[in-house]
C-alpha positions as CSV (number, residue, x, y, z in Angstrom):
1,X,-0.1,-0.1,-0.1
2,X,2.8,2.4,0.9
3,X,4.5,1.8,-2.6
4,X,0.9,2.5,-4.3
5,X,0.9,5.8,-2.4
6,X,4.6,6.7,-3.2
7,X,4.0,6.1,-6.8
8,X,0.6,7.8,-7.3
9,X,0.7,10.4,-4.5
10,X,4.6,11.3,-3.9
11,X,3.7,14.5,-1.9
12,X,1.5,12.7,0.7
13,X,4.4,10.0,1.0
14,X,6.8,12.8,1.7
15,X,4.5,14.3,4.1
16,X,4.1,11.0,6.1
17,X,8.0,10.2,6.2
18,X,9.6,13.4,5.8
19,X,10.9,15.6,8.4
20,X,8.8,18.5,9.5
21,X,10.1,21.8,7.4
22,X,11.6,24.7,9.6
23,X,12.8,22.1,12.4
24,X,16.3,22.0,13.4
25,X,17.4,18.4,12.6
26,X,19.4,18.2,15.8
27,X,16.4,19.0,18.3
28,X,14.1,16.4,16.0
29,X,16.8,13.7,16.5
30,X,17.0,14.4,20.4
31,X,13.1,14.1,20.6
32,X,12.8,11.1,18.6
33,X,15.7,9.3,20.6
34,X,13.7,10.3,24.0
35,X,10.4,9.0,22.4
36,X,12.3,5.7,21.4
37,X,13.9,5.3,25.1
38,X,10.2,5.9,26.5
39,X,8.8,3.2,24.1
40,X,11.5,0.8,24.7
41,X,10.8,1.2,28.5
42,X,7.2,0.5,28.2
43,X,7.6,-2.6,25.9
44,X,10.4,-3.8,28.4
45,X,7.9,-3.5,31.6
46,X,5.4,-5.2,29.8
47,X,7.5,-8.1,28.5
48,X,9.2,-8.9,31.9
49,X,7.1,-7.2,34.4
50,X,9.7,-4.8,35.7
51,X,8.8,-1.4,36.5
52,X,10.0,1.4,34.6
53,X,12.5,3.7,35.9
């Protein structure tokens, strides 16, 4: 499905997977890392029953 969107509506594909316009890349990378760390902590807690730190 994503390939079809990319082929027929490349502007939508870029909106879905491209970085927001005007944001500092370093800021976006830090925010992404924090979000990933939080996600992994939640998954870890669910998987082994340990409380989050």
